[in-house]
N, C-alpha and C positions, 0 to 999 in steps of 0.2 A: 660691547659691553652695556649691561643694563642702566637706565638712566633714572635718577631721581632729581626733580626740580624742587629746590627749597626756597622759599621766598622769606628773605631776612639774612643777611650775610654778616651780621652782628657777631658778638662774643658768643651768644648762646647758639646760634646757627652754626657756626663754624666749631665752637668747642664742645657741642653735644650732637645734635640731631645729624648735621651734615658729616661729622666725623663717624658716627656710627653706620651711616649709609657706604661711607668710603671703606672702612674696616669690612663691610659686608659684600665688597666687591662692585659696588655702583660707581659710576662716574655721577658727580654731584654738581649740578648747575646752579649757582646761586644767584638769585634775583634781588637786586636791591637798587636803590637810588645813589647810593654812595660811591661816586666815580672812582675815588682812589682804592678803595677795597676790590672793587670790580676790576680795575685794570691790574691791580697787584696780583688777583687770582689767576687772569689770564697770562701774565708775563711769568709768574713763579711756578704756577701749577701745583704747588704744594704748600704745607705749614706745619708748624708744630704744635701739639697740643701737650702742655706741661701739667704735670698733676701738683698740687699744693701740699706737699709732703716733706719730710726732712730730706728723703733721697732725690727729690725732684725728678722723678722718672718723667720721660717725654715719648710720645708716638708721632711719627710722620704721617700726615694725612695727605693723600695723593689722588689723581684723577678728580681734579676740581676746576672749575672754570667759573666765570660770572658774566651776566647780563645786566644791562640797566633798563629797568622796565618803563622808564620814562622816554629813552630815546631808541630802545631798540625792541619795540612792541612785535614787530613781525617775527623776530628771533625767538622771543619769550613763547609766543604762539607755536611756533614749530617745535620748541622744547617739550611743551605740554603734549604735543600730539605724539611724541614718541615716548613719554615717560611711562614708568612703572608705578612710581609714587610722586605724589605732589604734597609737598609740606609746608607749614608755616612756622616761623618764631619771630613774629614782628611786633607783637603786642596787640591785645583785643581791639584797640581802638583803631587800628590801621586797617583791619581786616575789609571794613567796607571799600576802602580806596583801592585795593587789590582785586576785588571781586569782579569788576568790569572786564578786566585783562584776562582774568582766568576764565570767565564765561566764554569769551571770545576764542580762547585757547580750547575749551572743551567742545564748542559748537564746531570748530574745524575738525577736531579729532574724530568725532563720532561720524563724519562723513564717509571715512575710508579706512577707520581702525576700529577693529572688533576686540582688540585686547583690552584687559581690564586695566584701570586706573584706580589707584587708592588715594584717596585725599584725606589727609589728617592735620588738623590745626593743633600745634603742639604750644598752646598758651596757657597762663595761670588764669583760667577761666573756665568755669563749669559750662559744658556743653558747647565749647568754642567752634568744633567743627559744625554743629547745629546751626550756629550764627553764620558762619561763613557760608554754609550751603544756602541759608536764607538769602543772604546778600548776593550770591552768584546767580540763583533762580530769579531775582528781579530782573535780570539781564538777558534771560532766555525766553524764546518763545515755546509756546506749549509743544510744538512737535519735537524740538530739541530736547526739551525735558522728557520725553516719552523715550527717546533714543538712548538718553543716559542711563535709563532704569536698570538695565543689566550689564552696562559697561562701566559705569563710573560708581565707586562706593565711597561713601562718607563715613568715616569712624572717628568718634570722639576718643580722646586721650587725656591722660595725666602725665605731666612731665615734672621732674625734680632733678635739679643739679644747680649748686651755688656756683655761678661765675660773677667774681667780683669786678670792680673797675680795673681796667688794664693799664698797666705802666710799661707798655710794649713800644713807644715812640715809632709809631707808624708801621710796626711790624704785624703781619698776619697772624703770628702765634698768639695762643690763647691759654690763660692759666685757669684751671678749673679744679674743683675739689674732685677727690677719687670717687666717692659715692655718685650714684644716679640712679635714676628710676623711669622708665618710659612704658607706660600701661596703656594698650589699646583696646577698646571695647568691639570685639567683632567675634562671631561664631564662624565666619568664613576661613577657609583654608588659603591665606594669604602668603605671598613670598617671605621667606625668613629675612630678618635683619637682625643683627646681632645686637643684645641689649634691649631688644623689644619684648614685653611680656602681654600675651593676649589673655583678655578675660571676657566672660560673657555679660558681667554685669559691672560697670565702671564706678557707679555712684559712691560705694563704699571706699574705693581707693582714691577717687579725686577729692571726695570731702575730708577723707582722713589726712590726705597731703595738704590741700589747701587750709584747713582748720587746725593743722599740727605745724607743719614747715612754714607756710606763709604767715599764719596768725603768730606763732613764735616769733619769727624773725622781725614781724613789724612792730611787735611789742618791746623787743629788746633794742630796736632803733629808736623808736619814740622816747622810751624811758631813758635810754643812753644819751639822746640828744638833749633831754631836759637837764641831765646831770653832767653835760659837758664832756661826754666820752667820745674820743675821736672814731673807735673801731668797735665792731661786734665782739670780737674776744675781749677786749679791754672792758666792755660794758659788763660782760658776763664775769668778771672778776670781783665785781660786786655782789656780795651775797644777797643783800636785801632786793635787787633786781632779779637775781635767779629765782628767789622765792616767788617773786611776783609773776614771772614768767611761768614757772610751774604751776602756780595757784591758777593763772589764765588758762593753760592748756589742760588743766584739771577740768574745768568748766566745758571747754570745747569737747574733752574726752568723755565727759559724763553724756553729753549729747550725741557723740558718735556711737557709744555703747549702748545707749537707749534707742537709737534710730536704726542701727544695723546689727544689734546683738554681738559687738565685737568682745572677744575675750578680755576683761579688764587688766588682768596680769600681763598679758601680751601688749596690750596698748601702753600700758604704763612703761613697759620696756622701749616700745617704739618711741615715746615723749622723751625718755632718757638719752636715746641713740640721736634723736634730732638734736637736743641741746648740745650733746658731745660734738655733733658736727659744726655746730656754730661757734665752738671754742677754738677751732683750727686758726691758730695765729698765722699760719702761711698763706692764709687767705687774704689776711690784711683788709678786711672788708669794711668801707666807711658805713657809719650809722646814716649819713646823709645819701648815700646810694640806696640803702635799704629801704629808707624811710620816704624817698621821693615819690611824687604823684600822690599826695594824700587824699586828694578828692577822689581819685579812682579807687583808693584802699578803703575809702570810708562809704563806698557805694553799697546799697541795700543787698547785693548778692556777693559781696567780696568778704574778705577774711576776719573782719571784725564785727560788722553789724549782723551780717547773716547767723553766725552761730549764736550771737546774743538772742536774736529773735526767736530762733528755733529752741534755744535753751528755756527762754520764758514760755513759749508754747508748750513745752513738756513739763512744765512745772519745776524746772532745774534753776540751780544758782547762774546769774549772768553778771555778779557785781564787779568782778575782776576784769570781764569784758567791757564793762561800762567805763572802767578805770582806764583800760586801754585805748578806747575809743576817744575819751577826754585827752589822753597824752596825744594822740593823732592831731587833734583839733589844735594843739598847742605847737605843731611842728611848723615853726615860721622861717626855715632856712631861706635867706633871701635869693640863693642861686637856683631856687626851685619853683618854676613859674607857677605850678599848681598850689605850692605852699603859700606864695605872695597873693595869689587870687583867694584862697581859703581865708587868709586873715583880713583881707579887704571885705569878703563877704560877712565874716563874723562882726567886723567892726561897723558895717553898714545895717544888717539886718539882725543882729544877735543870734545867740547860739541856738534858741528853739526853731528859729526859720531855717538856718543851716542845716539842722539835723533833719528837718522835714524835706528841704530841698535836695541835699546831698545823699542823706542816708535813707529817707522814706519813713523816717520814725515819727509818728504823731507827736505834736507839741506837748500834750498832756500824758503821753505814754510814760509808764513807770521807768522804762530803760532811758528816755530822755532825761527824766527828773535825776535818776543816778548819774548819768554822765555829766549833767551841768554841777551836781554836787561835787563831783570828782575834780572837774575843770576848775572850780573855784579853789579847790584844796591845793591842786598842783601848780596853780598860777602864782599862788603868794610865794 
């Protein structure tokens, strides 16, 4: 049986990418440091993926196993030597930490395996696979890099599926929304995987997704948090918040249409479809889950700041994005380490310094001024 090695045995790994490989006839070896999940995968060898719908359909995911990359390094290397695909869904910040082990596996693989391996980082990050490749290459000598040239291929991708916090009491089963999208940038004739779409140019797809799905989700979460709403769907029951979300996605949409020549009517329908997905009450998705890690989400290349900067460059409106950035700066959820750190930074250094340090925005920029204006409004 063909093998796919997937780093990240969490809910997205099991409920999305790993599930697609299993359904495509692959054995999926999940690599993670969570002992309980790894042990369960090896004992139970299957789990259920349940859809967040009224019918509650489910599918059984089989041919799965697990390895702990902290304690089973040689076994992970052996799996990489045999795999057809190597994928990740662990969060962009963790990629540098798994790169040395992947590098070791690739170095061993190319010694006696001429079969092609396809590496795809399935993260909410522009050019995530390029980043992973860079981290891996830091741990390879020039001779090994040359050997990889026509044997190991690195493809960027865009992924989209909502996987809420799970209430599964230690079960491997995962609740996911019915909708998903996995777009991979390649012109190669790669082995088929169910649900994977291949495109020659990923940029329009990943930015459309990041600046509509991720931006929209974050705006709902931060505005909902400020209004003491518990879940995303309950937040969207507030018409004023819906209007604000639509206005914000109107700004990201104007940039995307300007940048990539998207059809404005079609993109408007895409925005409506995304908001409708967020209204799914069966997901019961907490605003604190969606809003978590505000420092990362306020990064210069992420879902709030990047489209605001690009809109300004293009001479387009960014005022609603500035309001969204301000609402993220007010996310002070005490159980989120990044939120606690962000509030401490604001208290110690002030907003202008934080916007420069976290978001790369000049203290005197028009965006910063607009963000601070909204921050003062929202804080009252």
